[in-house]
N, C-alpha and C positions, 0 to 999 in steps of 0.2 A: 504493500500500499504506499509506503514512504517513497519508493522508487517511483510510482505513477505519480505521487504528488509533486516530485521534483522535477519529473518530465514534463509535467504540464505548465505552458507559459502562463503567465498572468493575465488576466484580461485588461484592457485598458478601459476603464470606466468612464472616460471623458466622454461628454455629448458628442455628436457629430457637428454641431455649430461650434463649439468649442476647437476642435481639430480644423475647422475651415478656417477660422479665425487665426489659428496658428500658422496656417500655410498659405495666407492672404497674399502674401508678397509674391510668392511664386504664382499664384492665380492671375494677379494684377499682370505679372511678366507675359503670361500664357494670352492673356485677353489683349495686350498690347501688341503681342506678335498675329493678332486677328484670327486665334484660334476660337471654334466655336463651343459653347458651353457643353455640349455633347462629347466634343474630343477632350476637352480637360476633363469632364467626368470618366473618360476612358483612361486618361492618365493617372487620375487619382485612384481608380480602381486597381490599376497595375501597381501602383505603391501600397495598396492595402486599404484605400479608404473608399469603400463603396458607397456612392451616393448617385441619385437619380439626377439627370439634368436640370429636371424643373426643381428640385429641393436645392440644387447648387445654384441656379438662378435667383432663387428667392433669397438664399443667403448672401449671395454678392450684394444684390440690391439693398439688405438690410444693414450688412457691413458698410458699405457706401454711405449709406445716409447716417449711420451712427458715427462714422469716422467725421461727416459734414459737420454734424451737429456738434461733436466735440470739437472741431477746429474752430467754429463759429464762437463758441465758448472760451476760445484761447487755449486749448490743448491741441497742439499742432502734430506732437508725435504721441498719441495714445498708447497705452498697453493693451495687451488682449483681454485683461481684465476690465479696464476700462470700456472697450468696445463691447464687451459681453453685458456689462452692467447697463449700458446706454440702450442696447438692444431689447433687453428684457425691462426697462425703465417703464412703469405705466404711465401713461399722461395724467397732468394734474387736472386736467378740466375736458371733460369729454363733450365733444359736439354733439348737439341733438339732431336727430335725423331730419331731414326736409321733408316737410308735408307732400303729399302726392299732389299732382297738378290738376288731376280731374279724380273724381271719386272711384273709389275701388266697386268693382262690380261685386253685387250681392249674390251669395250663393244661392241655388233654390234649395227648397228644403227636401231632404230625400224622402223617398216613399213611405207612409206610414207616420212620418213625423208631425207633430202638431202644425197645422196650417198647410199641409201638403193635400193634394186632390183626394188622395185614397183615404187619409184621415178624415177629411170632412165628410165624404159619403160613407163611411163606415158610423160615424157619429150620427149622421141624418137616418140611417136606418135603424140604428138602437133607438132614437126618440120616437120613431113610427112606430117600432114594436113594442114600446111603453104604453102605447096610447089604448 
């Protein structure tokens, strides 16, 4: 049992986002060489970081927004931890959803529900039978 335990490598418990943040400099270099996100995802998979192109694209956008927000706040060279914190930072004030321009269509009641045609017909028959 001890042999098996010593032969088993320790798992990397860092999240996928943290791993992408850590290799963001290389990802930016690939992007500047005009490689597609799909090609970059393949390269990362060859290096052991399996990520879908869509997720990678989302993370690249999130990291870019976080770096810009930190740069605007005066932090030109943020650390990986600062970028992660900025990505996960919750906004202090939520913006209300805009009201729809036109009224939403109302759903027709399902058969047998109060107000539906079948419900009205069955209640009419009950009242006739009670007379």
